[in-house]
N, C-alpha and C positions, 0 to 999 in steps of 0.2 A: 541615408544609405549606410553610414557607419553604425547607426543604431541597429538596423536590420541585420547587418553582418555580425555584430556582437551578439545579438539575440540568437542567431542560428548557431554560432560557435559555442555559446554557453549551453544551448540545448543539446547539441551533438556531444559535448563533453560529458554532460549528465547521462546521456544515453550510453556512452562508452563506459562510464564508470559504474553505472548501476544496472546494466543488463549485459547479456552476451551478444548483443547485436554488434557486429564488427564495424568499427570506424577506423579504417586503415589507409595506408598509402598516402597519396597526395592530400586526400581529405583530412587525414589525421594530422599531417604537417600543417595544413591551413588552420585547423582548429587550434593546435598548439596545446601547451599545458603550463600551468603555474599554480601554486597553492591559492593565490588570489582568484584566479579564474575558476578553479574548482569550487571555491567558497561561494562565488557569485552564481555558479551554475546550479547550486543547490536549490535556488528558487524555481528551477525548471523540473524538479522532481515530480510535481503533479502532472506536468506535461508528459513525462516518461510514463506516468501512470495511465495516461490516455491510451498509449500504444499497448501497454500490458493488458489493460482492461479490454481493449478491442480484440486482442488475441484470445483472451478468456471468453469473451462473448461469441466470437466467431466459432471457436471449438464447441462451445456449449450448444449453440443453435444448429450447427451442422449435425452434431450427434443426435439432437432432438428430432431432426428430420430423418436420419438414417435408422435410428433405433425403433423397435416396435413400440406401440402405444401400450406399455405396461407400467404398473406402479413404480418399479425400480429404475425405469429409464432416466428420470431426472437425477437420480443418485449417481448413476454411471456417468452421465453427462457432466455433472458437477465435479466428480472425481478426476475425470480426464481433462476437464477445463482447468482445474487447479494444477494438475501435473504439467500442463502446457505453460502456465505462468512460472512454475518452478524451473522448467527447462530454459525459459526465456531469460530469467534473472540469475540463473545459476544457484538458486536457493539462498541467495544473499541474505534476505531478511529472515528466512526460516533458520538459517545457521545462527544468526544473532539471537533469536528467541531461545534456541537450545542452549547456547552459551550462557545467556543471562539466567536461565532457569537452573543450570548447573551451579553457577556462581552463588546466586542468592539462596539456593536450596542446600548447597553443600557446606556453607559456613556462615556463621553470624559475624565473624571477624571481617572487617572491610578489606584489609590487605590480602587476606587469604581468599576472599571471594573474587577479588580482581585477578589474583593469580590463577584461580581455577578457570575463570573466563578466558584466559589466554590459551588454555590447553585445547588443542584441536580435537581431542577425543571427546566423544559424547558420553556423558554419564547417565545415571539412572534418572535424575531430575530432568535433564535435557531431553532424554528420550520420551519420558512421560509427557512433558509439556508439548513437545512437537507432535506426538501422536494425537493427543487430546485436541490441540489447536486445529490440526488438519481434519479430524473427525467432525468437530463442531463447525468449521468453515464449510466443509463439503455438505454437511447436513443442512445448514442454513440456506446455502445456495440451492440445494435440491428442493427445499420447501418453497423458496421464492419462485423456482421454475415450475413447480407443480400446481400453483394456485392460479386460477383464472382471474384475470384483472380486467375490469371494464374500462373503456376509454375515459380519461380524465375530463376532456372537453371535446365535444364533437357537434358541430352545427348540422352535419349530415351523418347520422348514425350508421348509414350503410357503408361509409367509406372504410371503416375498420370493424372487423369482427372480433369477438373476444379472444379467440386463439391467436390471431395476429398481434393484437395489442399485448397479450401476455408474453409473447416472444419478445416484443419490443421492450417490455418492462424488465425482463431478466437481463437482457443485453445492456440496457441503460444502467441498471442497478450495478452490474459488474464494473462497468467503466467508472461510474461515480465513486464506488467503494475504493477502487485502486487509486483514483485521483485524490480523494480526501485523505485517505490513510497515508499518502506520501507527503501531503502538505503539513499535517499536524506535527510530525516529529521535528520539524524545523523549530518549533516553539521550545522543544527540549534543549536544543542547541542555544537558543536565545536566553533561556531562563537559568540553565545550569552550567557550571564549569566542566571542562573536559578533564577526566581523571585517568585516561588511558596512558599507556607507555608512549611518551612522545617520540621515542626513537624508532619504534616499529609499528605504531598504530596507523592503519590505513585511513582512519577517520581524522587524523591529526590536522590535515588541511581544512577540515570543516569545523575544527574546534574553536577557532577564533570567533570573535563577535560577528554575528550576521547583521549586515547593514539593513536598515529599514527598507531600502529599495529592493533587496532580495526577498524579504518577507512580502513585500507588496506584489512582486511578480508571482510568487506562489499563491497569494490570495486571489489575484486576477485569474490565474489558471483555474482555481477551485470554483470561484464564483461563476465563471463563464460556463464551466461544465455543469454546475448545479442549475444554472438558469436554463440550459438546454434540456437537462434531465427533467425539469419541472413541466415540460411539454408532454411527458409520458407518465411520470410519477407525480402524484399530487404533492403540493408544497408541504402539507402537514406531515406526510410520511418522511419527506426529505429532512424536515426540521427535527423529527424524532430521531432519525438515523444519525444526523450530524450531532445531535445532543448526546446520544450514546457514545459516539466516537470521541467527543470532547471529554466526557466523563472518564473514558478509558485512558485518554492522554493524561489527564490530571492525576489519575490514580498511579499511572506508571511513573510520572515525573516525581510524585510524592515518594514512591518507593525508592527511586534512584537517589533522591536527596537524602532520605532517611538511612539507607543502607550503604550507599557508595559516596555520598557527598558530591555527586556529580554524575556524568554520563560517559560512556564509551561508545564506540561504533556499534558494538553488539546491542547496546541499549536502544539505539535508533532503529535497528532492524526489528527488535522485539516490539517496540512501540508501533511500528507500521503494521505488524501482524495483528496485534491486539486491537488496534483501531479499525482495521479492516473487518475483523470478526464482529466488533461492536457495531459497525455500520450495518452489516447484514442483520444483526440481531434487532437493531432499531427498526429496520424495514419490516421484519417479520412481526414484531410486536405491533407495529402500526397497522398491519393487515388485519 
């Protein structure tokens, strides 16, 4: 019973910290807060991704139903689906991407780059990175939503028509992308030191060494969702998508180590965004 209570408290804290979903009143008092609890709750980031992905999928599929059957309908649905996730998370990860782009693009000097990343204003590099990232993400989601996908396995072909299976495909793809892209940044925390301002950084509680148990929780979340996703998306496509996301993670970690000698909270948000885009790209390439 204590294990279940701790599991729920950690999940709710992750939900409170990484989304705009309110956890208030007596529930917030029961959940509590401590740096150690927040560090442990990081293992539930993929679980938070399930909720964010479900919102994205619900908005996309609803709009697909309401919009006329025209070529641009998937693009509109993808854009508004992405907007829904931004509202749900408060643009937490997108803001990190913009700050990292400003810092790394604005100066080759490590200390100056870190200083730029602390500035709340968005510069030219951040604006370009954010616009391009959103354009690519929306475009890839629209491609996935516009392709007709046949059932992976079906003993009775009449149970699912291609249109219904294609709707299931894009819904599952959105959920899986949000889950995997929130699990991979934890490896950045595990591999690199934290170099943010310890006095003011919101990511400071996450900066300490992540226990293997926390990584295991994140892995279980990811594997469970991918196992369910394989019922709709063929395993080969999922492997390609995960491979693309891992390559994106390694590239981001390499850049952080090379330029900053570590990571900040903004780096984690940027990594989530790039890994999510890479996951979609992998699925599109697999198609």
